[in-house]
N, C-alpha and C positions, 0 to 999 in steps of 0.2 A: 546660576552663572551663565545660562544660555548656551550650554554646550550642545552641539548637534550630534545626534546619534548616527554612527556610521556602521556599515557592515550589514549582514543579513537581518531582515526584519522578522521578529517572532513575538509572540505574546504567550502568556501562561497557558492558554487553551491549546496552543500548538504543541506544547511540550508533552501533552498526553497523546498526541498523534504522531509526532516525529521525535526521534532520538537525535537531539542536536549534537551530541558527542560524535555519533556516527557521521553526521553531515560534516562536522569540522574535520574529522579524520579523512574523509573523502576529499574535501577541499585541499587538505595538506598533501595528499597523494598526487594531485594533478598540478602540473606546472602551468598548464594553460588555464586561464581564468574561466574558460567556457567548459572545462572538464565536467564539473558537477551538473551544469545545465544540459550537456549532452547525455550524461548518465541518466538524468531525470527524464529526458525525452525517450530514451530507450525503455526506462521503467514504465512510463505511461503507455507506450505502444505495446509492450509485452503484457502488461497487466490487463489492458483492454481486450487483447486476443484471448487471454486465459479466462477473463470474466464472461466473454461471449460463449466460450466453450462450456463454462460452468453452467450458464443459463440453459444451454441445450441439454446438458446432463440432467438437470433438474426436470426439465420438460419430459425427457425420455426415461426418467426414474433410473438412471445409471449411477448407482452409488459408487462403484469402484472408479469410474471415470471422474466423478466429482472429487473423490478423495485424492486421486492422482493430481488433478488440476489444482486443487486446494494446496497440496504439498508444493507444487511448482510456484504458485502465487506467494506462498509463505516464504519460500526462498528468495523470491524477487523482492518481497517486502523487507526481509531481513537485510538484504544487501544495501538498501538505501536508508535504513533506519525508520521504516514505516511501522511504528509500534502498534497503532490501532488496527491496521490491516493485518499484521501478523497475528494479533490476538483473535481477530475475527476468523482467520484461517484455522487457527489451532482449535477453535470451537467445533470444527467439522472433521478434525483429523481422524478420529476413531469411530465415526458414525456408522451404525449398522443399517441394514436395508429397511427395517421397520421404522426406525427413528427418521431415516432419510425420507421415507414416504410421507411421514407426518410433518416433518420439520424442514425438509430440504429447501422449500421456497423461502421460508423465514431466514434460514441461515444464509442463503444466497442474497436475499435483500439486505441483511445486516452486513455482509461482505461488500456489496456494492456501495452501501452508505459509507462504510469505512474507507473504501477506495476514493470516493468523491471528497471526503474530508481530507484525506491524505494528499490528494492532488491539489486541492485548494491551499493547504498549509505549505506544501512544497513550492508551489508557484509563488506564494507570498514570501517564503524564505528566499527564493531566488530573485525576487523583485519583479516578477512578471506582472502585467496589467491585465 
């Protein structure tokens, strides 16, 4: 019938990365149409600061710092419905020093990848170019 799709753009792959229900609830909270976009910008900025610090913790083999930073990033992800990023963070939540020494860089790489996918999906959802 040629109906045009309106509203946020998502596809099935994005649903494994983002919790659309959380995004819809956040949109409903904001009376300003830019509310979610502003929230996303804060999420991007905060996440990138945390990821940079996490990379330093890996380089310096600082497992407690890494766990603390991962916990903060996990909360940031939860607040905006970033499911894949939250999952990546949970993978490092109880890591011990020995496993961190062996796997820290892999966990960090996986977390960075999850963040990149999250950012792409969220920008797509918001209609960024």
